[in-house]
N, C-alpha and C positions, 0 to 999 in steps of 0.2 A: 156396542156397535162401533165399528171403525168410523172415525169422523174424517172431515175433508183433508186434514194434513196427511193421514195415512194413504189416502188414494193418490194424492199428488206424489208422495214418495214412491209408491208402486209404479206410477207412470214414469218416473225418472229412472227407475230400475229397468223398465222395459225399453226406454229410449236408449240407454247405454248398452244393453245386452241383447236386444232382439231386433230393433229397428235396423233395416238394411241387411238382414240375414234371412236365409231360408229357414223355415220353422217346420218341424215335425209336430204332429198333434194326435192325441188319442184321448179316449175317455175311459180310464180304468174302471170307473164306477158304472159306466154304460149309459148314463142318463144324457150324455151329450155326444154319443157316438156318431150320429149322422153329421152334426155340425163339425166335429173334429175331423171327420174324413174330408169335408169340403176345405178346411183350412190347411190340412197337412200338405207340405211341399211348397206352399206359397211363401212369398217374402213379405215380412212385416215392413210397412212403409212409413207409418207414423203412429203416434199415440197421443191421446188427449185425456186429461182429467178435468171434469167439471163437477164441483161439489163432491158427492159421494159415488159418482159413477166414472168408470174408465171406458174409453173407446180405443180399440186397437185396430188399425187399418192394415189390410193385406192387399196385395196387387189385385187388379181387376175390380177395384171399388168395393171390396168386401170388408165389412166392419164387424168386429166382435164387441158386443156391449156386455160389461160386467158391473153388476151392483152387488157389493158384498153383503149388504143387509146386516142383520144382527150377528151372524156367526161366521161370515166368510173371511177367508184369508188366503194369501199367496205365500207359498214356501219356495225359496230359491235354493238351488244347490249347484255345485260345480264351480266354474270360474265366474266371478262376479266383478265386473268393472264398476267402480263406485262413482257416483256423481260427486264431484269435488265440493259441492255445497252442502253435502250431508255431514253433520257434525260427527257422527260416530266413525266417520272415516278420517276426518282431518282435525278433529278436536276443537273446532270453532263453535262457540256457544253464544247465543243471544240472550240478553237479560231483558226483563220487562219492567216498565214503570206503570203507573196507575192509568195512563191514558194511551199507552201504545208500546213502542219498542225502542230500544237503542241497539241496533244491530251492529254498531261499531264496538260495543263492549264485548270483549273476548276473554276466554279463559285459556291461558297459554300453557295447557298441558293436555294429556291424552283425554279422549272423550270420556264422559261420565256415563257408564252403562247402568241402565235401570235394572233393579233387582228382579223385575218381572219380565224383562226382555222387551219392554215397550218400544225401544229405539233400535231393535234388531234390524240388521240388513238382510237377514236370511228368512225371516218370517214376519210378514207385515199384514195386519188386519186384526181380527178378533184374537184375544189372548189364547195361547195354546200351551198345554203342558209338555207336549212333545214337539221339538223344533228340529229343523234341518240345520245342522251346524256346518259352517264353512270356515276354513282357516284363512285369515286375511294377511296378505303380504304387505311389506312396506311400500310397495308400488300401488297400494289400494286395489289390489286384485285378490279375490278369494280363490284359493286352490283346494280342490278336494285332496285328501290325504293320498299319498302315492299307494297304489294297489287297490284303492276303492273301486268297486264295480261301477261301470258307466253304461247306461244311465243308472241312477240309484234305484233301489227297490222301491216300489210303490208302498206307501204307508197309509193306512186308513182309507177313507172314502174320498178319492180324488175325482172331482167332476171333470177336470180338464188338465192334461199335461201338455205343456209347450216345451219344445226341445230344440236347441241348436247343437252344433258339434260339441260345445263346451259348457253350456248353461241350461239348467232345467228349472221350470217354474210349474209348480203344482197348485191348482186351485181347489179349495175345499169349502163346502158349505155356503155358496153364494145364494142370494135371493134371485138374481137374474144372471144367466149366461146364455146369450143368444146372438145369432147372426143378424145383421141389419144392413139395409141399403144406405147410401149416402143421404137420401131424402128422409129416411126414417131416423137416422142419427140427428140430422138437423132439426127435425120436429121434436125429438126428445129434449135436445139442448134448449130449444126455444121456450120450452115450458118451465125451465129452471130459473130460479132467481140468480142475481149476480154473484159471481165468484171472484174475490179480489185478485186471484192469481191468473185469471183468464180474461176478465173484462177490464176496461178502463176504470181505474179506481174512482175517479171523480164522477164518471157517469154512473157507476155502480152505487155510489152514495146517494145520488139523486133518485135513482130507481127505488132503492131500498127505503129511503125516507118517504117518498111519495106513497108507496104501497102501505107502509106501516101507519102513516098518519091518516089514512082514510078507513082503516079497519077497526071494527068494534071488538075484534078478537083480542084476548089478553096477550100482552107482549111476550109472556113466557111460552105461549104456543106459537106465536108468529115466528120466533127465532128458530123453531124446529121445522117450520114449513119450508120445504125445499123450493117451492114456487116463489117464496118471498126473498130468501137468501140461501145460497148454496153452501153446504158443507158443515153447518153447525149441528152438533148432536147434543146429547144429554150433558156431557161434561162442560163443553164450551158454553152452552146455554146458561147453566147455573153460574159459572164463573164470570161471564160477561155481565150478567145482571147484577151480581154482587159488586163487581168493580165499578159499575155505574150507580150503585146504591139505588137500584130501581126495583120497585115491587113487581113481581112477576105477574100479578093479577090485574094490573092496570091495563085497560083497553089501549090498543095501539094508538088510536086517534087522540087519546088523552095524555100520552107521553109527550113531554115537551120536545119540540123539534131538535133543540140542541142535544138533548139526551139521546134521541134516535141517531143523530149524526155521530155522536161520541161512540155509540154502540158499534156502528159500522167501522169507524176508524180503529177502535180497539180490536175488532175482528180482523182487520187488515194486518195489524201487528202480530196478534197471537197466532194467526194462521201461518205467517212467515216463520215464526219461531218453531211452531210445531213441525213444519216441513224440514227446517234446518236441523233440529235436534231429534226429531222422532218422538218427542214427548209433549203432552199437553201441559206445558209449564205456564202457570198463570199467577204465581206469587210475584210480589213486587219489592223492589228496593232491598234485596237481600245482600248481606255481606258474603264474601267468597265461600266461607265455610258453610253457611246456611244454604247457599246456592248449590253447592256440591251435594249436600244432604238431600235437598229437595229434588235434584235431578236423579238421584239414586233411588229414592223411595217415593212412590206415588202418593202416600198419605201426607207427605210433607210439602207437596207442591200445589195444593189447591186451597182456596179460601173456604168454600162451603161444600163442594161436591164430596159425597160419601162421608160426611161428618155429622150425620143425624144424631142429635142428642149431645154432641160435644159442644164446648163453649166456642162462640164466635171468636175468631182470632183478633177482632177489633174491639168488640164491646162486651164479650163474655156471655151474651145471651145464648141459650141452647139453640143449635141449628135445627130447623124443622125440615122434615121430609114428608111430602104428600104425593098423591098420584095425580098426574095431569095428562090426559089423553093416553093413558096406559103406560106412561113413563114416570120415573121418580124425579120429582122436582125438589131440589135442596135450596134453602134460602134462610136468611137471618131476618126474623120478624121485627127486629129493632133497627138494624142498619138499613134495611130495605122497606121500612114501614111506609 
């Protein structure tokens, strides 16, 4: 499932390429044909990302709500103006430490591209075998190859296509794609837990800590509850708990307050790195070569996620995987005892 960093990256793409422009809309798949007809011809006025949901506003107070869910993704084609804070455009990389980030640490060379395309600028969301490729210029603008048909041919089941004169965005496989009023958007956001990139960080910490500390629910489930904290999915959940050396089965109310606060602060840092690099980079204190390897290969940048049966990188104990509320939970039974 795409996690919070992906949705914030998508919102930045829309802010740079669609906001302020007239947008054509259609539903090649047919499942959002009526909604697309309402959008088509309107001007996009603003975009918001909160946790795993994106809200795109059009004139006359019309909002489009998108929740990618397990399988959703946006594919971009044509000319793409790149947000200068996105690492795959400008080569800037943040490194992590055990309790947060050092965003001043940079790698002074071209961006490190993930072998699975996780930090792609042209396809963001659930991993896909087929991607829309766009050639990027030195001016951080993607240009379709000369002679390519415009708009590009529809590939696969596209729920919604949004189109400006030069940029195309295709939405596939979302859990939610619906039109909403301003009041309905506000009500949806009000139900969500704090998002470090939306809410005041200090206030978010207090909200998160207060909720967790009164809940009997295991902390491993609370971190995935979008009403408790926004944006954390299966990968970040496993990695945050390992970095805190916290047993995922401990009831929230029994987790020491300082550990709860450290979890929030660590999430603040990891989310910023995820947005910047496009990758869920959670390894700590790596030398430059190890860092490049980890950024290029998903299996080298996580402590416990997707490492069932492999030795813990710290103590050597076999990493355990179990099912928790229908999702896989990875943890070290020694380091997180």
